[in-house]
C-alpha positions as CSV (number, residue, x, y, z in Angstrom):
1,X,79.2,130.3,82.6
2,X,77.4,127.2,83.9
3,X,79.7,125.1,86.0
4,X,77.2,122.3,86.7
5,X,79.0,119.9,84.4
6,X,82.4,120.7,85.7
7,X,82.2,120.8,89.5
8,X,81.2,118.3,92.2
9,X,80.9,118.4,96.0
10,X,82.0,114.7,96.1
11,X,85.0,112.6,95.6
12,X,84.9,108.8,95.1
13,X,87.4,106.0,95.9
14,X,86.8,103.5,93.2
15,X,87.9,99.9,94.0
16,X,89.7,98.1,91.1
17,X,89.1,94.8,89.6
18,X,92.0,92.4,90.2
19,X,91.9,90.4,87.0
20,X,89.4,92.0,84.6
21,X,85.7,92.6,85.0
22,X,82.9,90.4,86.4
23,X,79.2,91.2,86.6
24,X,78.7,89.7,90.1
25,X,80.3,90.1,93.5
26,X,83.3,88.0,92.7
27,X,86.8,88.5,93.9
28,X,87.8,90.1,90.6
29,X,85.0,92.6,90.3
30,X,85.9,95.3,92.7
31,X,83.2,94.2,95.1
32,X,85.4,92.3,97.5
33,X,88.0,95.1,97.8
34,X,85.2,97.6,98.5
35,X,83.7,95.4,101.2
36,X,87.1,94.9,102.8
37,X,87.6,98.7,103.0
38,X,84.1,99.2,104.4
39,X,84.6,96.6,107.1
40,X,88.0,98.0,108.1
41,X,86.8,101.6,107.8
42,X,90.2,102.3,106.3
43,X,91.3,103.2,102.7
44,X,95.0,102.3,102.7
45,X,97.6,104.5,101.0
46,X,99.0,103.4,97.6
47,X,102.3,101.7,97.6
48,X,104.1,104.0,95.2
49,X,104.8,107.6,96.4
50,X,103.0,110.3,94.5
51,X,103.6,114.0,94.0
52,X,106.4,116.5,93.5
53,X,108.5,115.2,96.5
54,X,108.0,111.5,96.0
55,X,111.7,110.9,95.3
56,X,113.0,112.6,98.5
57,X,114.6,110.0,100.8
58,X,112.8,109.7,104.1
59,X,109.6,111.3,102.9
60,X,108.1,108.4,101.0
61,X,105.3,107.8,103.5
62,X,104.3,111.4,103.4
63,X,103.7,110.9,99.6
64,X,101.7,107.7,99.8
65,X,98.1,108.9,99.7
66,X,94.6,107.4,99.5
67,X,93.3,108.4,96.1
68,X,89.9,109.7,95.0
69,X,88.3,111.0,91.9
70,X,86.1,114.1,91.7
71,X,83.2,112.7,89.7
72,X,80.9,115.0,87.7
73,X,78.4,113.0,85.8
74,X,79.9,113.6,82.3
75,X,83.2,111.9,83.5
76,X,81.5,109.0,85.4
77,X,81.4,106.4,82.7
78,X,85.1,106.6,81.7
79,X,86.0,106.3,85.4
80,X,83.8,103.2,85.8
81,X,85.2,101.6,82.7
82,X,88.8,102.2,83.8
83,X,88.3,101.2,87.5
84,X,85.1,99.2,88.3
85,X,81.4,99.6,89.1
86,X,82.2,99.8,92.9
87,X,83.1,102.9,94.8
88,X,82.9,104.8,98.1
89,X,81.7,108.4,98.0
90,X,82.7,111.1,100.4
91,X,82.0,114.8,100.6
92,X,85.0,116.9,99.7
93,X,84.6,118.8,103.0
94,X,85.1,115.5,104.9
95,X,88.3,114.8,102.9
96,X,89.6,118.3,103.6
97,X,88.9,117.8,107.3
98,X,91.2,114.7,107.1
99,X,94.1,116.7,105.5
100,X,93.1,115.9,101.9
101,X,92.8,118.1,98.9
102,X,92.6,118.4,95.2
103,X,95.7,117.6,93.1
104,X,97.4,120.6,91.4
105,X,98.5,119.6,87.9
106,X,101.3,121.6,86.3
107,X,101.3,120.4,82.7
108,X,104.4,122.0,81.1
109,X,108.0,123.1,81.8
110,X,107.1,126.7,82.3
111,X,107.7,129.1,85.1
112,X,105.4,127.3,87.6
113,X,107.0,124.0,87.1
114,X,110.4,125.4,87.3
115,X,109.6,127.3,90.5
116,X,108.2,124.2,92.3
117,X,111.1,122.0,91.2
118,X,113.6,124.6,92.4
119,X,111.8,124.8,95.8
120,X,112.0,121.0,96.1
121,X,115.6,120.8,95.1
122,X,116.6,123.6,97.5
123,X,114.8,122.0,100.4
124,X,116.4,118.6,99.6
125,X,119.9,120.0,99.4
126,X,121.5,118.8,102.6
127,X,119.6,117.4,105.6
128,X,115.9,117.3,104.9
129,X,113.7,119.0,107.4
130,X,110.5,116.9,107.7
131,X,108.8,119.8,109.3
132,X,109.3,122.1,106.3
133,X,105.8,123.2,105.2
134,X,106.8,122.5,101.6
135,X,106.4,118.7,102.3
136,X,102.7,119.3,103.2
137,X,102.2,120.7,99.7
138,X,104.2,118.4,97.5
139,X,101.9,115.3,97.8
140,X,99.3,117.4,96.0
141,X,101.4,118.6,93.1
142,X,102.0,116.5,89.9
143,X,103.7,117.1,86.6
144,X,101.7,115.2,84.0
145,X,102.9,114.9,80.4
146,X,99.8,115.6,78.2
147,X,99.0,112.6,76.1
148,X,101.2,110.2,78.0
149,X,100.1,107.0,79.8
150,X,100.7,108.7,83.1
151,X,98.5,111.7,82.3
152,X,95.7,111.3,84.9
153,X,94.3,114.8,84.8
154,X,90.9,113.5,83.5
155,X,90.4,111.7,86.9
156,X,90.3,115.1,88.7
157,X,92.1,113.4,91.6
158,X,91.9,114.2,95.3
159,X,94.4,112.7,97.8
160,X,94.6,112.1,101.6
161,X,98.2,111.6,102.5
162,X,98.7,108.5,104.7
163,X,95.4,106.9,103.9
164,X,91.9,107.6,105.2
165,X,90.1,106.3,108.3
166,X,86.4,106.9,108.5
167,X,83.1,105.9,110.1
168,X,80.0,104.7,108.4
169,X,78.3,108.1,108.9
170,X,81.1,109.7,106.9
171,X,80.3,107.8,103.7
172,X,77.9,109.9,101.5
173,X,77.0,107.1,99.1
174,X,78.2,103.8,97.6
175,X,78.5,102.9,93.9
176,X,77.1,99.3,93.6
177,X,75.3,97.6,90.6
178,X,71.6,97.8,91.1
179,X,71.2,94.0,91.2
180,X,73.2,93.9,94.5
181,X,71.4,96.8,96.2
182,X,68.9,94.7,98.1
183,X,71.5,92.2,99.2
184,X,73.9,94.9,100.4
185,X,71.3,96.8,102.3
186,X,70.0,93.6,104.0
187,X,73.6,92.7,104.9
188,X,74.3,96.0,106.5
189,X,70.9,96.2,108.2
190,X,71.5,92.8,109.8
191,X,74.8,94.0,111.2
192,X,73.2,97.2,112.5
193,X,70.4,95.2,114.2
194,X,72.8,92.7,115.8
195,X,75.5,95.3,116.4
196,X,78.0,92.9,114.8
197,X,79.8,95.3,112.4
198,X,79.7,98.6,110.6
199,X,76.4,99.4,108.7
200,X,76.3,101.5,105.6
201,X,72.7,102.5,105.0
202,X,73.5,105.6,102.8
203,X,72.2,105.9,99.2
204,X,73.3,103.1,96.9
205,X,73.8,104.2,93.3
206,X,74.3,102.1,90.1
207,X,76.9,104.1,88.1
208,X,75.1,102.9,84.9
209,X,71.8,104.5,85.8
210,X,70.6,107.5,83.7
211,X,71.8,110.9,84.7
212,X,68.4,112.0,86.2
213,X,68.1,108.9,88.2
214,X,71.6,109.3,89.7
215,X,70.8,112.9,90.5
216,X,67.6,111.9,92.2
217,X,69.4,109.2,94.3
218,X,71.9,111.8,95.5
219,X,69.2,113.8,97.1
220,X,69.7,112.1,100.5
221,X,73.5,112.5,100.2
222,X,73.1,116.2,99.6
223,X,71.1,116.5,102.8
224,X,74.1,115.2,104.8
225,X,76.3,118.1,103.6
226,X,76.9,121.2,105.7
227,X,74.5,124.0,104.7
228,X,76.9,125.9,102.5
229,X,78.0,122.9,100.5
230,X,74.4,121.6,100.3
231,X,73.4,124.9,98.7
232,X,76.2,124.6,96.2
233,X,75.3,121.0,95.4
234,X,71.7,122.0,94.6
235,X,73.1,124.1,91.7
236,X,75.3,121.2,90.4
237,X,74.6,118.0,88.6
238,X,76.7,115.9,90.8
């Protein structure tokens, strides 16, 4: 079986438009939120708790993650249409080094769902022990209802509980419309030269490029991966 269409060594945090879609770097396009994240070097956690333990009192912060999408090329366009043209790409190895991981979706009320829900209920019966290893797992477990508005399985989500702090060298690539590439690279080059702020001189990729062109642009990003992951990436489309 060829897994090249179904696996990826990357995960991307897409910034969202605030009030619809714009073509340029306006406040509503996703551009400004991305630039703010890059300047702060911090992807903040979402406001609503996520995961199987999200309703446990006192553990809300443990269940507020920074969210990412694993992005094989055949799923890229639906993600861009739903989020925006702007995103920050990281290697999955980096996210794992920060306590992140892939979300485990349990889609029905079968044995697995029942077992997880019983473990959560038992651990929450009485005083909750924040050190219980179960609470390390629950931010990564969700119970989607297939076909519902809250069925996010198609995003292939990754999470980093508590948010993600990073340095420019940790960013593998940026999704930016091509017409802004030159402006963005000049902006960051100027900051690098003057030592006045973080500089992101990684590959820039327009998510609307053709598949071969995106693959070619990711060549430099693959070279940043550890040897084992780089070898895997060479056998995958994205």
